TORZA-616080 format. One record per residue (C-alpha): chain; x, y, z. Coordinates in steps of 0.5 Angstrom, whole numbers. Layout:
% TORZA-616080
ATOM, A, X, Y, Z;
...
This chain:
% TORZA-616080
ATOM, A, -24, 21, 14;
ATOM, A, -22, 28, 16;
ATOM, A, -16, 29, 22;
ATOM, A, -22, 31, 26;
ATOM, A, -25, 24, 26;
ATOM, A, -18, 21, 28;
ATOM, A, -20, 24, 35;
ATOM, A, -26, 20, 36;
ATOM, A, -27, 13, 38;
ATOM, A, -31, 9, 33;
ATOM, A, -35, 3, 35;
ATOM, A, -35, -2, 29;
ATOM, A, -42, -5, 27;
ATOM, A, -42, -12, 25;
ATOM, A, -44, -11, 18;
ATOM, A, -37, -7, 17;
ATOM, A, -33, -13, 20;
ATOM, A, -37, -18, 15;
ATOM, A, -36, -13, 9;
ATOM, A, -29, -13, 11;
ATOM, A, -28, -20, 12;
ATOM, A, -32, -22, 6;
ATOM, A, -32, -17, 1;
ATOM, A, -38, -19, -2;
ATOM, A, -41, -13, -4;
ATOM, A, -39, -8, -9;
ATOM, A, -41, -2, -5;
ATOM, A, -40, -3, 2;
ATOM, A, -34, -8, 1;
ATOM, A, -29, -3, -1;
ATOM, A, -32, 2, 4;
ATOM, A, -31, -3, 10;
ATOM, A, -24, -4, 7;
ATOM, A, -22, 3, 7;
ATOM, A, -24, 4, 14;
ATOM, A, -21, -2, 17;
ATOM, A, -15, -1, 14;
ATOM, A, -15, 6, 17;
ATOM, A, -16, 2, 24;
ATOM, A, -11, -3, 22;
ATOM, A, -6, 3, 21;
ATOM, A, -8, 6, 28;
ATOM, A, -10, 13, 24;
ATOM, A, -17, 11, 27;
ATOM, A, -19, 9, 34;
ATOM, A, -24, 4, 35;
ATOM, A, -27, -1, 39;
ATOM, A, -31, -8, 38;
ATOM, A, -37, -10, 43;
ATOM, A, -38, -17, 45;
ATOM, A, -45, -17, 42;
ATOM, A, -41, -15, 35;
ATOM, A, -36, -21, 36;
ATOM, A, -42, -26, 38;
ATOM, A, -46, -24, 32;
ATOM, A, -40, -24, 27;
ATOM, A, -39, -31, 29;
ATOM, A, -46, -33, 29;
ATOM, A, -46, -30, 22;
ATOM, A, -40, -33, 19;
ATOM, A, -41, -40, 22;
ATOM, A, -48, -41, 21;
ATOM, A, -50, -37, 14;
ATOM, A, -43, -37, 11;
ATOM, A, -41, -44, 14;
ATOM, A, -34, -42, 15;
ATOM, A, -29, -46, 19;
ATOM, A, -28, -44, 27;
ATOM, A, -21, -44, 26;
ATOM, A, -21, -39, 20;
ATOM, A, -26, -35, 24;
ATOM, A, -22, -34, 30;
ATOM, A, -16, -33, 26;
ATOM, A, -19, -27, 22;
ATOM, A, -23, -24, 28;
ATOM, A, -16, -25, 32;
ATOM, A, -12, -21, 27;
ATOM, A, -18, -15, 27;
ATOM, A, -17, -15, 35;
ATOM, A, -10, -14, 34;
ATOM, A, -10, -8, 29;
ATOM, A, -6, -2, 32;
ATOM, A, -13, 2, 32;
ATOM, A, -17, -3, 36;
ATOM, A, -17, 0, 43;
ATOM, A, -22, -5, 47;
ATOM, A, -20, -5, 54;
ATOM, A, -22, -13, 54;
ATOM, A, -18, -15, 48;
ATOM, A, -14, -20, 52;
ATOM, A, -21, -23, 54;
ATOM, A, -24, -23, 47;
ATOM, A, -17, -26, 44;
ATOM, A, -17, -32, 50;
ATOM, A, -25, -33, 48;
ATOM, A, -23, -34, 41;
ATOM, A, -17, -38, 42;
ATOM, A, -22, -43, 46;
ATOM, A, -27, -42, 41;
ATOM, A, -22, -44, 36;
ATOM, A, -20, -51, 39;
ATOM, A, -26, -53, 42;
ATOM, A, -33, -54, 40;
ATOM, A, -36, -50, 45;
ATOM, A, -41, -44, 44;
ATOM, A, -37, -37, 43;
ATOM, A, -42, -34, 49;
ATOM, A, -39, -40, 54;
ATOM, A, -32, -38, 51;
ATOM, A, -33, -31, 53;
ATOM, A, -36, -32, 60;
ATOM, A, -30, -37, 61;
ATOM, A, -25, -32, 59;
ATOM, A, -28, -27, 64;
ATOM, A, -28, -32, 70;
ATOM, A, -23, -32, 76;
ATOM, A, -23, -33, 83;
ATOM, A, -27, -27, 84;
ATOM, A, -32, -28, 78;
ATOM, A, -35, -34, 78;
ATOM, A, -39, -37, 73;
ATOM, A, -46, -40, 75;
ATOM, A, -49, -45, 70;
ATOM, A, -52, -51, 68;
ATOM, A, -47, -52, 62;
ATOM, A, -42, -57, 63;
ATOM, A, -37, -54, 58;
ATOM, A, -34, -50, 63;
ATOM, A, -30, -55, 66;
ATOM, A, -27, -56, 59;
ATOM, A, -26, -49, 59;
ATOM, A, -22, -49, 65;
ATOM, A, -27, -44, 68;
ATOM, A, -28, -42, 75;
ATOM, A, -35, -44, 75;
ATOM, A, -41, -47, 79;
ATOM, A, -47, -51, 77;
ATOM, A, -53, -50, 82;
């Protein structure tokens, strides 16, 4: 990418992360790897949206049958790339930690990670108790 591109913030799509992690496509795998190496080194700035994290986890877990621990580890490493500038990085990492340790959906792990005395999760799901979330069951 050119120097002008280094001023931009890239919002990374699910397919880039999947091709990078899986390297299972002859054309897209190397392109995704080259892009992610630039993000890792900090020469490009990027964000990973929560919906992309959810979709990556779903595909890796359900389609590729990769264990939770490995998924959480790989995605946590990506979030720690030098060029990842998510303002919610700590929340995403906390959610991945819970996802790795418990058999709870990532969406619930994410909601629990956002919970606080000022942000109370409202749900019928009892998993929030396991996650030590601030929540109420109505």
